[in-house]
Each structure stands twice: as C-alpha cells, then as structure tokens.
C-alpha positions in Angstrom: -13.3 -16.8 4.9 -16.0 -15.1 2.9 -14.4 -16.2 -0.4 -14.2 -19.8 0.9 -17.9 -19.7 1.7 -18.6 -18.4 -1.8 -16.7 -21.3 -3.2 -18.6 -23.7 -1.0 -21.9 -22.4 -2.3 -20.6 -22.5 -5.9 -20.0 -26.2 -5.5 -23.5 -26.7 -4.1 -25.1 -24.7 -7.0 -23.1 -26.8 -9.4 -24.6 -30.0 -8.2 -21.8 -31.4 -6.0 -23.3 -32.9 -2.8 -21.6 -31.8 0.4 -22.4 -32.8 4.0 -24.5 -30.3 6.0 -26.2 -30.3 9.3 -29.4 -30.0 7.3 -28.9 -33.1 5.1 -32.2 -34.2 3.7 -33.6 -37.3 5.3 -37.4 -37.4 4.7 -39.6 -35.0 2.8 -42.6 -33.4 4.6 -46.1 -33.8 3.3 -48.3 -30.9 4.2 -52.1 -30.7 3.9 -53.8 -27.3 3.5 -57.5 -27.6 4.1 -59.5 -25.4 1.8 -62.6 -25.8 -0.5 -62.6 -25.5 -4.3 -62.4 -23.0 -5.8 -59.4 -21.4 -4.2 -56.7 -18.9 -5.2 -53.0 -18.6 -4.4 -50.1 -16.4 -5.5 -46.8 -17.5 -7.1 -43.8 -15.3 -7.6 -40.1 -15.2 -6.8 -36.7 -13.5 -6.8 -37.6 -10.8 -4.2 -34.0 -10.5 -2.8 -35.0 -8.9 0.5 -32.1 -6.8 1.5 -31.2 -3.4 3.0 -33.7 -1.0 1.2 -31.1 1.7 1.1 -29.1 -0.5 -1.3 -31.1 -0.4 -4.5 -28.6 -2.1 -6.8 -29.5 -5.8 -6.2 -33.3 -5.2 -5.8 -36.0 -2.5 -6.0 -37.5 -2.0 -2.5 -40.4 0.1 -3.9 -41.5 -2.8 -6.1 -41.2 -5.2 -3.2 -43.4 -3.1 -1.0 -46.0 -2.7 -3.8 -46.0 -6.5 -4.4 -46.3 -7.4 -0.8 -49.3 -5.1 -0.3 -51.1 -6.1 -3.5 -50.6 -9.9 -2.7 -52.1 -9.4 0.7 -55.2 -7.7 -0.9 -55.7 -10.8 -3.1 -56.4 -12.8 0.1 -54.8 -16.0 -1.2 -55.0 -19.2 0.7 -51.2 -19.4 0.4 -48.2 -17.7 -1.2 -45.6 -19.7 -3.2 -42.2 -18.1 -3.5 -39.8 -19.7 -6.0 -36.5 -18.9 -4.4 -34.0 -16.1 -3.9 -36.1 -14.7 -1.1 -33.1 -12.8 0.3 -29.9 -11.5 -1.3 -27.6 -13.5 1.0 -29.0 -16.5 2.9 -26.5 -16.4 5.7 -27.0 -12.6 6.3 -29.3 -12.2 9.4 -30.0 -8.6 8.4 -31.4 -9.6 5.1 -33.8 -11.9 6.8 -34.8 -9.2 9.2 -35.8 -7.1 6.2 -37.9 -10.0 5.1 -39.5 -10.2 8.6 -40.3 -6.5 8.6 -41.5 -6.1 5.0 -43.8 -9.2 5.0 -45.3 -8.7 8.5 -48.6 -7.9 6.8 -48.8 -11.5 5.5 -48.3 -12.9 9.0 -50.9 -10.5 10.5 -53.4 -11.9 7.9 -52.2 -15.5 8.6 -51.3 -16.2 5.0 -49.1 -19.3 4.8 -45.9 -19.0 2.7 -44.5 -22.1 1.0 -41.0 -21.5 -0.3 -38.6 -23.1 -2.6 -34.9 -22.6 -2.0 -33.0 -20.4 -4.5 -29.3 -20.1 -5.0 -29.1 -16.8 -3.1 -30.9 -18.3 -0.2 -27.8 -20.5 0.2 -25.2 -17.7 -0.1 -22.5 -17.8 2.5 -22.2 -20.4 5.2 -24.6 -23.2 4.2 -25.7 -24.2 7.7 -26.2 -20.6 8.8 -28.2 -19.9 5.6 -30.4 -22.9 6.0 -30.9 -22.1 9.7 -32.1 -18.6 8.7 -34.4 -20.1 6.1 -36.0 -22.8 8.2 -36.5 -20.4 11.1 -38.9 -18.4 8.9 -40.8 -21.5 7.6 -41.3 -23.9 10.5 -44.2 -25.7 8.8 -41.8 -27.4 6.3 -39.8 -28.8 9.2 -36.3 -28.4 7.8 -37.4 -30.2 4.5 -35.6 -28.9 1.4 -38.2 -30.5 -0.8 -41.8 -31.3 0.2 -45.4 -31.7 -0.9 -48.5 -29.8 -0.1 -52.0 -31.1 -0.8 -54.5 -28.3 -1.5 -58.1 -29.6 -2.2 -58.0 -31.0 -5.8 -54.3 -30.0 -6.3 -50.9 -31.2 -5.3 -47.9 -28.9 -5.0 -44.4 -30.5 -5.3 -41.7 -28.1 -4.1 -38.2 -29.1 -5.2 -34.7 -27.8 -4.4 -33.0 -27.2 -7.7 -29.7 -26.6 -5.9 -29.8 -30.4 -5.6 -30.2 -32.8 -8.5 -33.9 -33.2 -9.1 -33.8 -36.7 -10.6 -31.2 -38.5 -8.5 -30.5 -39.2 -4.8 -33.2 -38.8 -2.1 -35.0 -36.0 -4.0 -35.2 -37.9 -7.2 -36.5 -41.0 -5.5 -39.1 -38.9 -3.6 -40.2 -37.1 -6.8 -40.6 -40.4 -8.7 -42.6 -41.9 -5.8 -44.9 -38.8 -5.8 -45.6 -39.1 -9.5 -46.0 -42.9 -9.4 -48.7 -42.6 -6.8 -50.7 -39.5 -7.6 -54.0 -39.6 -5.8 -56.8 -40.2 -8.3 -58.7 -37.1 -7.1 -55.8 -34.7 -8.0 -56.7 -32.6 -11.0 -53.6 -30.3 -11.0 -50.0 -30.8 -10.0 -48.0 -27.6 -9.4 -44.2 -27.9 -9.5 -42.2 -25.2 -7.8 -38.4 -24.9 -8.1 -35.9 -22.1 -8.7 -34.0 -22.8 -11.9 -36.2 -22.8 -15.1 -36.2 -25.7 -17.6 -37.1 -23.3 -20.4 -36.1 -19.6 -20.8 -35.3 -17.2 -23.6 -32.8 -15.6 -21.3 -29.1 -16.4 -21.7 -25.9 -16.5 -19.6 -24.3 -14.4 -22.4 -25.9 -11.4 -20.7 -26.2 -9.5 -24.0 -29.5 -8.0 -23.1 -28.9 -6.8 -19.6 -28.2 -10.0 -17.7 -29.8 -13.4 -17.5 -29.4 -17.2 -17.2 -29.6 -20.1 -19.6 -31.6 -23.2 -18.8 -29.4 -25.9 -17.2 -29.1 -29.5 -18.4 -30.5 -30.8 -15.0 -33.7 -28.9 -15.4 -34.0 -29.7 -19.1 -33.8 -33.4 -18.1 -36.5 -32.8 -15.4 -38.7 -31.2 -18.0 -38.3 -34.1 -20.4 -39.4 -36.5 -17.6 -42.4 -34.4 -16.7 -43.5 -34.2 -20.3 -43.3 -37.9 -20.7 -45.3 -38.4 -17.6 -47.8 -35.8 -18.6 -48.8 -38.0 -21.6 -50.0 -40.7 -19.1 -51.4 -38.5 -16.4 -55.0 -37.5 -15.8 -53.8 -34.4 -13.8 -52.5 -31.3 -15.5 -48.8 -30.4 -14.8 -47.9 -26.7 -14.3 -44.4 -25.5 -13.4 -43.4 -22.3 -11.6 -39.7 -21.3 -11.6 -37.7 -18.1 -11.2 -33.9 -17.3 -11.3 -34.5 -15.2 -14.5 -35.6 -11.8 -13.3 -38.5 -11.4 -15.6 -41.7 -13.2 -16.8 -42.0 -15.9 -19.4 -44.6 -18.5 -20.3 -43.8 -21.6 -22.3 -45.7 -24.7 -23.4 -44.0 -28.1 -24.1 -45.3 -31.6 -24.2 -48.6 -30.6 -22.6 -46.8 -29.0 -19.6 -47.1 -25.2 -19.0 -43.9 -23.5 -17.7 -43.9 -20.1 -16.0 -40.8 -18.1 -15.2 -42.0 -15.8 -12.4 -38.8 -14.0 -11.3 -40.2 -10.5 -11.2 -40.4 -10.1 -7.4 -38.1 -7.1 -7.2 -34.6 -8.4 -8.0 -32.5 -6.3 -10.5 -34.4 -7.1 -13.8 -33.0 -9.0 -16.7 -34.1 -8.0 -20.2 -35.0 -10.9 -22.5 -34.6 -11.3 -26.2 -37.9 -13.0 -26.9 -37.9 -16.0 -29.2 -40.5 -16.2 -32.0 -42.4 -19.0 -30.2 -42.5 -17.3 -26.8 -46.0 -17.0 -25.5 -45.2 -13.6 -23.9 -43.5 -11.0 -26.0 -42.8 -7.9 -23.9 -39.0 -7.5 -24.0 -39.0 -4.9 -21.2 -39.0 -5.0 -17.4 -41.9 -7.2 -16.0 -42.1 -6.9 -12.2 -45.1 -9.0 -11.3 -46.9 -11.8 -9.3 -49.1 -14.5 -10.6 -52.6 -15.0 -9.3 -53.6 -18.6 -9.7 -57.3 -19.4 -9.5 -58.2 -23.1 -9.2 -61.6 -24.6 -10.0 -62.7 -28.2 -10.4 -61.6 -28.5 -14.0 -59.6 -25.4 -14.8 -56.9 -23.1 -13.5 -56.7 -19.5 -14.6 -53.3 -17.9 -14.2 -53.0 -14.1 -14.5 -49.9 -12.1 -14.5 -50.2 -8.9 -12.5 -47.5 -6.4 -13.6 -46.5 -3.4 -11.6 -44.6 -0.2 -12.6 -43.8 2.7 -10.3 -44.8 6.1 -11.8 -44.5 9.3 -9.8 -44.0 7.3 -6.7 -47.2 5.3 -7.1 -47.7 1.7 -8.3 -49.5 1.3 -11.6 -51.0 -2.2 -12.3 -51.8 -4.1 -15.5 -52.6 -7.7 -16.4 -50.8 -8.2 -19.8 -51.0 -12.0 -19.7 -53.5 -14.6 -18.7 -54.2 -18.2 -19.6 -56.7 -20.8 -18.6 -55.5 -24.4 -18.3 -57.7 -27.5 -18.0 -57.2 -31.0 -16.8 -56.5 -33.2 -19.8 -59.8 -35.1 -19.7 -61.7 -31.8 -19.5 -59.7 -30.3 -22.3 -60.4 -33.3 -24.5 -64.1 -33.1 -23.8 -64.2 -29.4 -24.5 -62.4 -29.9 -27.8 -64.8 -32.7 -28.8 -67.8 -30.5 -28.1 -66.4 -27.8 -30.3 -65.9 -30.2 -33.2 -69.5 -31.4 -33.1 
C-alpha cells in the first residue's frame, strides 16, 4: 500500500491531475494589515521529522532557525514547502507543532507553499494534515496575501502553474494588479533557475523543470510592463542561490534544515559559496525598496554561529529608473 501511495504522489509531482477531496475550487485572498515599513522572513525545506533521525534533516539547525526567526519579530513567515518529511505522517506534523510553538506563542502568522514532501503518502491525509496547521488559507492550495504596499502570490508547483484553475487565477492576478502595489512576491516550491542538478554529482540536487522555466519566462515578460517589482522565492534545492533574469530576482531559499545539497556554482551566479548554506532570508520592505539579507547559521561546539554573507536591495522599476537618472546627471 505504501508503494502505491508513493506512485500516486509521483504522478502528482509529475504534473498529472488526479481527483482529490481537496480539489481546488477558489483561491483565498488574505489581507494582513500592517504599516510600511515592515519585515518578514522567507525560507523553506525544513523537513520537520523525528529529531532522533538526523539523516533527512538537521534538528539542531531547525531549532536555531526557529529561535532566530522569532527574535526577528516578523509580521509573517513564508515557508516555501517541504515543511515536513512525509505529509501524511501525523508524527512529523506533531514535531512541527512542538518545535514551532514559539511562533504561535508570539502570534506570528505562517503563510506556506506546498512542497512535494508535504504531499508524500496518501494525498488526502497529507492535505488534511497540512490544512489543519494553516486554517487561515481555508484549504486553498494557491492564494494571495495583500501586505501594505505588497502582494504575495503563493503557488502550488505540484500543479501546473500556467494552466487549469491555478493558471487562470495567476493570469487574473497579474492582469489586475492594484495600482498601489510596489512589490509582488511569488512563493512556490520548485525553482525556475538553479545551478543544482539532478545528476547529483556534487552531493545531491535538482534541476529546474520546464514548467517553472515557462513560468519564469511569463513573469519576465510581464515584468517589462509592470510598475511593481517581481521577486520570486523558491526552495526544493537544499541550499541558497540568487539569480537575476529579465528584471526579476529569483531566490532559492532551501536551507531550512533538510539534508544539504552542494552546488557547483556557475560563473554568472550572484552567490558563490559552494558549501553548506543553512539560512533564512530577512525581507525588509519600505515604500520604494526591499532589502533582502541572507542569515546563515553554522553549529560550532554545540552553539549557533551566524553570518550575513549575502544581501541585496531591490527597488520598484520607477524608483530604480529615477535613481539611475540622478546618478547620470
């Protein structure tokens, strides 16, 4: 039976639509009231699981990340998928409940995207476990959240992003962006760009899939006509990457504790460290700019050691053009 469930999940991950009790009908639109400036945290691939089993994930890293993120006091936390090791395993979700209790005590909302591991096993059981933890999204596998001058569009990359109900919803969102939105954050699990590879020559990894590559092409075409700045957060690759294509900035933020993948960095990669990069991203949003800082953690002698090896400031297209014109004068 377990092998049949694995086959069922493999078909879903491969893009074949199968009927589920949680079939998508209508996407939820959330609204988080907060003033500008505000800050949030983005990261993913935590793989909450029995902490005694350290092969799939590093529990020490998870603990350090959860505590540090709480100290940031973000208005919300974005998790880009693979929250647990096996989505239909109630015990994995109980580990999530226990290890993230600090976030709930501090009333920090969590807005998740679904990863492939979150669907492992029986699909309906996995989704029931998932939606039980995130009641605000009301059983919506893709949804939007308005946050002050920003819009966050959360996609389920286990479904095709450009066709079907999700594709129609995404097109409608981009066709009718509110004029006061300065930044659009896209969150989904599988990355459109990565220097990782399915060949697993350098310790494991994943190549970018054609579906996400097509999504990126569409976003880059739309970015040329948009007044808002597009920023993408993905995971799946257990490391950190930053890429820039067609005016869109892409972050791979899969350093939440899952067994790390080493990456052979390409010459044009904006981040060069080929080692292990457990981390979270602190995203600080102002009226005309977003500063995104990678906070890296290493465990040495039983204690977390923090550094910030990458940071970038991104501006809305109009503000960037104005700043460039001012420098040219």
